[in-house]
N, C-alpha and C positions, 0 to 999 in steps of 0.2 A: 836540388829541388825537382820533384816530378809534378808536371802539370798535365792533367787530362782534359782534353777538349772534346766535348760531346758533339757528335755530328749526326744531324737528321737529314733525310731527303729534303732538299731545298735550302739547307744551310749554305751561305755563300761568304761568310767571313771567317770560316774555320782556318783557312791557310794564312790569312792576315794574323789571326790569333796565335797560330803555331809559330809564325815568323817573329812576332813580338816577344813571346816568351822563350822561344828556342834560340833563334839567331841573335836577337838583340840582347836578351837577358842572359842567355846561356843556360837555360833550364833544360831538363829532359822533358820536352813537350811531345805529346803523342795523341793520336786520334782515338776516340772511343765511339764506335759505330752504334747507332740507336738500338740495334737488335742485341747488343751485348748485355750481359747481366753482371759482369765482373768489371770493376774499375781499375784493377791492377795497382792498387794501393797508391793513389796519388796524394801529394801534399795539398794540392789545390785543384779544384774543378772549375772549368769555364764553360758556360753555355753561350756560344757565339750568336751573332746576328744572322739574318737571312729570312727565309720564308719557309719555315718548317712545314712539311706536308702541303706546300703551296698556300699556306694560311687559309685553307678551307675551313668552313664552319666559323672559326674565330681564331685570331692570331694566338698560336701556342696551345690551342685547345686539344688538337689531336696529338701533338708531341707529348703532352702531359701523360698520355697513356702508353707511350713507348716502353718496351721492356726495360730499357736502361734507367728509366725514371725511378723505379723502386729502389735501385742502388743509389741513385743520386739523393733521393729523399733520406735514405738511411745514413748516407755519408754526412748530410747536413744535420740530421737529428743527433748525430754523435759529435757534433762540433766542428766538422770539416768545413773549411772556407770554400764558398761557392760564389762565383761572379756570373751574373746574367747580363749580357750586353744586348740591348735592343730587343730582338726577337727572344733572346735568352731571358730578358727581364719579363717579357710577356709569359714565357713558359713557367718561370718561377711563381708568378702570380696565379696562373692557372693551376699549378700544383699545390698551392696553399703554403708555399714556403715564404711568400711575401704577401702582404695584404693589398687590397685594391685591384684596379684593372686599368688597362691601357685602351683608351677609346680612339675613335677617329679624330684626326687632327681638327682643330677648330675651323680651319678653312676648307676642310674636306679635300685637301690636296696632299700629295706626297711631298715631303720636304727633304731636300738634299743640299746641305750647305754647312759651312763652319759656323759655330755658335760659341758662346761662352757660358761657363758654369762656375759658380762659387762653391768651394768646398766648405761645408758647414761642420762636418765631424771628422776628426782625425783619429778616432778611437775604433775604427773598423778594420777588418782584415785587408781592405783594399784602399785605405786612405791614411794608413799609419806613417807613410813617408811624405805626406802632404802637410801643409800648414793651414791652420784655420783661417778662412777668408781668402785663401789662394784662388786666383781666377785662372781657369784652364780654357784654352781654345781647342775645341774638339769638333769633329764633324758629326752631323746627324744624317740619317737616311731612313725615314720611316713615314708610313701613312697612318699608323695608329700609335702615336706616342703621347697622346693626351691623358696624363695620369689623373685618375679619379678614385676617390674613396668616400664612403659615407661620412657624415659628420662625426659620429662617435669614433670611427677608425682614424680619421684625420686628427681629431683632438688627441688621441693616444699617441699617434706618430709624432706630432709636434711636441707634446708634453714629455715624451720619453727621449727626445732628441734623436729620432731615427730618420729624420730627413737628412740625407748625406750631401746631396747636390741640389742647387737651385739654378735655374736659368737666370742670366744677368747680362749686363752690357760689358764691353771690354774693360771698363774700369770698375766693375762690380756694381754698376747701376741696377736698381731694382725696378725700373719702369716696366709696366706690363707690355710695352712694345717689344721687349726682348723675349717675351714668353710666346715663341712662335707657334707652338702647337696647342696652346690654351690650357696647359696642365694646371690643376688646382694648386694654388699657393706657389706657382712657378716650380713645382717639384720635378727634378730631373733624375733623381735617384734616391732610394731608400735602403734601409737595412733591417735585418731581423732583430729580435730582442737581444740575442747574444752577440750581435754585430759581426757575425761571421758570414752571413749571406747578404750579398749586396746586389741590387738590380739597378741598372742605369740605362737610359736611352742613348746618350752619346757614345761614340766609338773610340775608346782610348787606343785600341790596337791599330787603328788607322792613322794615329798621330804619335807613333812611338819611335819613329826613325827620323832624327833631325835632318838627315841628308835628303829625305823625301818631303818632309813636312815643314822644315825650316826651324821649328821650335821643339817639337817632340814632347809636347805637354802631356801626352798620354803615358809617358814613361813614369809619371808620378804614381799612376794607378798600378802599372806593371811592377814597379819596384816595391810598392807597398806590399804586394802579395808575397814577394820574396822576403822582405823584412819580417813579415808576420810568420811565414811558414818556416823560415830558417833564421831565427833571431840571433843577433850577435852575442 
């Protein structure tokens, strides 16, 4: 499996992502610089976290106009699986590949901590190795992770089953106290209509090595990509 990791000026999770897919999963993982217009035929694309272009203007707003994004959009439009993590989620929303927007956290402070999310959909390119209702412990690291969508968009997302992850407690509790950034309906991740483009704020790549993390819950997301791209 070939995994292309798109790198912008300011990306800072690209090496974690390359490590998760390359060293842990054993995929052929490689960087795609933002000025490139060729993707080199990946099976999976990942837009990692960080602060693309310093997050000037608005998170992901400048990255959306990078030369590489035309190829990314074309890849997604043709059914290629794309995962946007944290800043990558913001870029996907800015590019119109996913609906909604990521706003400032409810408390107007940067959040860096372990949280829990419940997997709501197992029919996407990045959750097909998960179980419905499975609770994952993953880290977050963002200042603008408060997901928002207008009423009509939210109704469609919920009605079409496109909310992939929700913030929850360690036992799957749905109390608002676990919705640290204030996201509407506790949304931590969503998918496109064809379920091949997924955006999520938590970082599975940072929790993919059990020797470092203790549990390695992020592997559920990483392995899903492999199962989808190279089915048994």
